[in-house]
Structures are given as structure tokens and as C-alpha cells.
N, C-alpha and C positions, 0 to 999 in steps of 0.2 A: 326944085328938085336937088338931090343930093348930088355933090360934086367934092371932089378930092377927098376922099375918105381913104385913101391909101391901098395898098395891095391886100386882097383877102382871097382867100382860096375859093374859087368859083365852081366848086364840084362836090359831090357827095351829096347824102340823103337830104339835106336842107335846100340846096340848089334843084334837085329834081322833084321837090313838093309842089302840087299843082297850083297852090296859092302863091308860091314864088315865081313860078314859070308864067303866072297869069300877069304878072305885074307889067307895065308898059315899057319900061326902060331897063337898060341893063344896071344904070345907076340905082335904081330903086332895088334891083336884086342884090347889087353889092352892099347897099345901105342893111338889109336885112342880115345879110352875111356877117357884116361888120358889128351890127349890134348883138349878134350872137355871141361872137367872139368876145367882146367887150364884158358880156354877162357870164362868161367861164370864170372869172374871178367874183366868186360868191362867198358870201359869210353865212354857212348854214345855221350858225348860232342865232343871228339877226335877220335872216331872210327864209320865207316858205315859196320856193321859186318853182314847184312842179306846176306844170301846165303853163307856165308864163314863159320863163327863160329858153324852154325847150319845145314851145309850140309856133311855129313859122305863122300861123292866123293871129296870135298874140302880139307877135314882134311887128307885123304889117301893121295892125291897129294902132300900136303905141307910137311907131313911126308916124303914120298919117295924122295922128290927134296932136302930133308937134310939128306938122308941116315939114317933116323929115330932118327935122333938127336932132342929130345924133345924141348931143349931150343931154337935151331936153328929155328925148325918148327915153334914154338910158335912167335919168333921174327919176321919171315917172313911173317906170316900171319896177324900178328898185324901191319906190316908195309903196307901191301895191304890195310887193314882197314882203316888206318889213310890216305893212298894215296887216297882211295875212297872218305873219308868225305872231304879232300880238294879240290879235283878235282870237287865234285859236282855230283858225280855217282847217289846218289839218286833222284835227279831232272831230270838227264838224263834218267833213266829206268821208272821214273813215268810219262813221257810224259811233263813235265813241260817246255822242252827246244826244243820240236818238232818244233817250228816255226825257231829255229836258226839252227836245224840240217837240216831242210828242204831247207834252204838258202844255207848253205855249200854244200849239197848235188847236188843242182841244178848248183852250180858252178864249179862242178868236185873236190872239196878239199876234200870230203868224200865218201867213199865206203859204200854201205848197204849191 
């Protein structure tokens, strides 16, 4: 479990989120807050972070996936944000690629 993560503000909307409050230990809650603080330094040109860096559930999932290893979780979530940017995820969810998706779906190459 997370230890020695430093002093982090333990209040605000993140700490009152039900998923954060449901964590078993204060150390886990502190880890989520620490990860969120680390992710404040983002490169908007290289990363698409919406729904990742600002989502307590996503932060918790990445921390759990890396067994609460802060550096590994940060690396993993940043890799996802960079992939989203390179893949054009923002265009996909905004509907800009709706016509392309409809064509691919009509040919049976895509599941909905």
C-alpha cells in the first residue's frame, strides 16, 4: 500500500468523491490526491487528458493496476493520454468522425 507520498491537501472535491471516500485507507486516498497533483503538469499538445486526469475513478484504476506504485501509475496514465492524442480520440468522441464510424459499422468492421 502507498506510503511516504508527502504532504497533500486532503480536502476539496476530489476527497469528497464517493469513490475516493470508499477507499480502505487514508494512504490510498492520499495516493489518489498525489497522483492528481502530479498530473496537473500536463502537455496539452502531446496529451489528451479529459476523462483521465480529472476522473477519480480513472486515477484509482491506474493506481490499482500498478499496485499503488505512484511513478508507474503516472507513466501508465500519461501513456494512455498520449495514445489518445495520437489516435485522435477527441475527434472520435466529439462526433467529428461520425461519418467514418457509420461507414465502418455498416461494413461490419466495427461494433457498437
